[in-house]
Wavefront OBJ file of the C-alpha trace (Angstrom):
o trace
v -131.891 159.259 26.632
v -130.938 162.515 28.413
v -127.870 164.414 27.264
v -124.870 165.175 29.460
v -123.837 168.821 29.476
v -120.581 170.298 30.753
v -120.367 173.579 32.643
v -117.600 175.747 34.045
v -118.868 177.695 37.039
v -117.254 180.201 39.390
v -116.078 178.885 42.740
v -116.753 182.293 44.248
v -113.166 183.492 44.103
v -112.649 183.602 40.334
v -111.500 179.983 40.058
v -113.333 177.694 37.625
v -115.163 174.540 38.709
v -116.039 171.839 36.176
v -119.453 170.201 36.441
v -121.181 167.592 34.274
v -124.961 167.326 34.401
v -127.655 164.998 33.074
v -131.255 166.032 33.571
v -134.598 164.338 32.937
v -136.826 165.462 30.087
v -139.714 166.275 32.446
v -140.218 169.960 33.190
v -141.530 169.225 36.681
v -138.832 170.017 39.274
v -137.396 166.845 40.779
v -134.512 165.879 43.009
v -130.809 165.989 42.186
v -127.705 164.073 43.176
v -124.158 165.463 43.075
v -121.221 163.046 42.867
v -117.765 163.908 44.184
v -115.023 161.627 42.899
v -112.105 160.010 44.703
v -108.367 160.061 44.014
v -108.420 158.332 40.573
v -104.898 156.919 40.717
v -103.191 159.832 39.022
v -105.527 160.047 35.997
v -106.961 163.367 37.246
v -110.021 163.194 34.971
v -112.301 164.473 37.723
v -116.044 164.450 37.160
v -115.671 162.959 33.673
v -115.271 159.623 35.454
v -119.002 159.698 36.280
v -119.746 160.337 32.609
v -117.431 157.625 31.269
v -118.799 154.972 33.651
v -122.393 155.846 32.776
v -123.166 156.833 36.369
v -124.841 160.134 35.516
v -127.121 158.707 32.834
v -127.936 155.663 34.954
v -129.038 157.663 37.990
v -130.807 160.282 35.887
v -132.887 157.819 33.884
v -133.668 155.325 36.642
v -134.560 157.850 39.328
v -135.878 160.553 36.994
v -133.671 163.148 38.685
v -130.856 165.486 37.731
v -127.522 163.717 38.173
v -124.361 165.811 38.293
v -120.678 165.395 39.101
v -118.100 167.999 40.088
v -114.335 168.006 39.568
v -112.281 168.818 42.638
v -109.578 171.519 42.301
v -106.632 170.116 40.365
v -108.795 167.463 38.688
v -110.436 167.647 35.280
v -110.861 171.256 34.162
v -111.320 172.665 37.671
v -108.682 175.214 38.595
v -106.095 173.984 41.074
v -104.042 173.437 42.978
v -105.463 170.427 44.785
v -105.777 170.952 48.544
v -106.645 167.426 49.722
v -110.319 167.890 50.532
v -109.679 171.274 52.100
v -111.453 174.646 51.949
v -111.040 175.173 48.185
v -112.396 171.697 47.435
v -115.292 172.273 49.798
v -116.035 175.633 48.146
v -116.021 173.953 44.737
v -118.610 171.426 45.919
v -120.736 174.164 47.459
v -120.574 176.154 44.211
v -121.812 173.072 42.351
v -124.665 172.667 44.839
v -125.625 176.319 44.399
v -125.607 175.867 40.621
v -127.944 172.879 40.897
v -130.336 174.740 43.197
v -130.764 177.401 40.528
v -131.754 174.919 37.807
v -135.501 174.995 36.949
v -135.517 171.187 36.776
v -134.244 170.797 40.356
v -136.264 170.801 43.559
v -133.799 172.538 45.935
v -135.246 170.646 48.904
v -134.280 167.261 47.445
v -130.556 167.406 46.729
v -128.348 164.493 47.780
v -124.558 164.805 48.003
v -122.586 161.617 47.248
v -118.849 161.533 47.991
v -116.461 158.657 47.358
v -113.133 158.171 49.183
v -111.365 161.530 48.991
v -114.698 162.956 47.865
v -116.350 161.569 50.999
v -113.903 163.451 53.220
v -114.753 166.741 51.525
v -118.489 165.991 51.249
v -118.749 165.263 54.966
v -117.205 168.669 55.649
v -119.629 170.310 53.205
v -122.521 168.679 55.065
v -121.376 170.579 58.157
v -121.659 173.861 56.216
v -124.789 173.289 54.107
v -127.689 172.536 56.462
v -130.428 172.082 53.852
v -129.128 169.015 52.003
v -131.747 166.292 51.687
v -129.147 163.639 52.462
v -125.488 162.692 52.228
v -123.998 159.395 51.033
v -120.386 158.867 52.091
v -118.456 155.951 50.652
v -115.052 154.740 51.901
v -114.265 157.981 53.678
v -112.048 159.188 56.510
v -113.631 161.449 59.103
v -110.673 162.123 61.430
v -107.727 162.663 59.104
v -105.092 163.187 61.773
v -106.029 159.905 63.467
v -105.209 157.888 60.342
v -102.333 159.950 58.929
v -99.500 158.056 60.622
v -100.878 154.665 59.590
v -101.470 155.715 55.982
v -99.408 154.566 53.018
v -96.331 156.542 52.059
v -98.070 157.895 48.957
v -101.116 159.051 50.878
v -98.997 160.705 53.564
v -97.044 162.510 50.845
v -100.275 163.786 49.250
v -101.553 165.073 52.586
v -98.228 166.759 53.362
v -97.952 168.403 49.932
v -101.576 169.477 49.489
v -102.732 170.222 53.033
v -99.784 170.421 55.390
v -99.686 168.892 58.843
v -100.912 171.681 61.095
v -103.707 171.110 63.580
v -105.871 173.570 61.650
v -105.264 171.680 58.408
v -106.413 168.388 59.935
v -109.396 170.043 61.635
v -110.563 171.555 58.329
v -110.695 168.058 56.825
v -112.125 166.008 59.702
v -115.918 165.987 59.854
v -115.897 163.981 63.083
v -115.049 167.234 64.857
v -117.929 169.122 63.189
v -120.768 166.652 63.785
v -122.818 169.189 65.754
v -123.287 171.219 62.544
v -124.520 168.343 60.374
v -128.268 168.100 59.775
v -128.676 165.899 56.699
v -129.616 162.243 56.962
v -126.490 160.233 56.256
v -125.771 156.885 54.622
v -122.279 155.479 55.229
v -120.874 152.751 52.964
v -117.597 151.105 53.949
v -115.503 148.003 53.334
v -114.580 145.970 56.390
v -111.176 145.241 54.817
v -110.523 148.807 53.655
v -106.750 149.233 53.534
v -106.820 153.035 53.122
v -109.687 154.151 55.346
v -110.074 151.908 58.415
v -113.650 150.786 58.985
v -113.352 152.153 62.526
v -113.507 155.626 60.952
v -117.007 154.979 59.629
v -118.079 153.329 62.875
v -116.908 156.270 64.989
v -118.521 158.778 62.654
v -121.784 156.833 62.627
v -121.854 156.731 66.433
v -121.097 160.454 66.667
v -123.850 161.360 64.207
v -126.329 159.165 66.063
v -125.371 160.742 69.377
v -125.946 164.172 67.804
v -129.443 163.173 66.720
v -128.665 162.881 63.005
v -130.437 159.990 61.227
v -127.632 157.696 60.044
v -127.223 154.225 58.563
v -123.935 152.362 58.222
v -123.491 149.488 55.772
v -120.248 147.516 56.096
v -119.328 145.181 53.230
v -116.863 142.299 53.020
v -114.490 144.107 50.677
v -111.645 146.604 50.592
v -111.540 150.297 49.737
v -113.214 149.918 46.357
v -116.768 148.800 47.040
v -118.247 146.788 44.147
v -121.071 148.619 42.440
v -123.544 145.803 43.023
v -122.910 145.954 46.783
v -123.491 149.700 46.925
v -126.609 149.509 44.758
v -128.358 147.155 47.148
v -127.615 149.440 50.108
v -128.536 152.631 48.235
v -131.732 151.549 46.539
v -134.316 152.008 49.284
v -132.450 155.009 50.713
v -132.524 156.869 47.405
v -136.124 155.925 46.752
v -137.078 157.463 50.077
v -134.963 160.590 49.533
v -136.487 161.249 46.112
v -140.022 160.057 46.851
v -142.401 160.177 45.023
v -140.019 159.717 42.096
v -139.237 156.072 42.790
v -137.944 153.605 40.277
v -134.455 152.252 40.742
v -133.709 148.833 39.278
l 1 2 3 4 5 6 7 8 9 10 11 12 13 14 15 16 17 18 19 20 21 22 23 24 25 26 27 28 29 30 31 32 33 34 35 36 37 38 39 40 41 42 43 44 45 46 47 48 49 50 51 52 53 54 55 56 57 58 59 60 61 62 63 64 65 66 67 68 69 70 71 72 73 74 75 76 77 78 79 80 81 82 83 84 85 86 87 88 89 90 91 92 93 94 95 96 97 98 99 100 101 102 103 104 105 106 107 108 109 110 111 112 113 114 115 116 117 118 119 120 121 122 123 124 125 126 127 128 129 130 131 132 133 134 135 136 137 138 139 140 141 142 143 144 145 146 147 148 149 150 151 152 153 154 155 156 157 158 159 160 161 162 163 164 165 166 167 168 169 170 171 172 173 174 175 176 177 178 179 180 181 182 183 184 185 186 187 188 189 190 191 192 193 194 195 196 197 198 199 200 201 202 203 204 205 206 207 208 209 210 211 212 213 214 215 216 217 218 219 220 221 222 223 224 225 226 227 228 229 230 231 232 233 234 235 236 237 238 239 240 241 242 243 244 245 246 247 248 249 250 251 252
């Protein structure tokens, strides 16, 4: 069984970014997947969530790839403050991607970025800035933040106001729908039809925009709310991940 190691890396501005990594025993460079967590209901454990749930070891062993997870600013041991998926969060994710590219066990041409909820918002923006990702998986995300702000819950509106502010620039910096022309990576969207936090129309609009821009995209809509059951996501991800990491293909 591979070990999970913890790293503190530089965001590029002196701030620390926490990253957990599990890598296969093989010395042959293989693909990698980077997970970006969601809000976590105030626990603020960051990337450790992917360790505690067994996600890193599961993906590493079944796909024979490096599996890593990064803590957003203000979560885990990553320096804050949190900026609600904004520039500092995006820089933290990009620093984690750069770290993975430098690992001898990683094929830099086969790195997949996987963002959930809040992590999907930031990951979609990173995809617009990092053109050489193999693919992006976005789960339960919002892609036009200003469009959903007014209809959001009081707690979510408060978080956006406190962490990001309500300027046009702040919304633009967190809304990948307006940056579709810069995205190159094949994209898999996973969304619940009954999502009470991120309306399914967000995923539908983003999917249409990516398709119109010539980006290969697939949208899977499930009969569930914001939290997509793992078994639902696994079915949708299996063939996609096998193709992204081919010829390293075994995912059960």
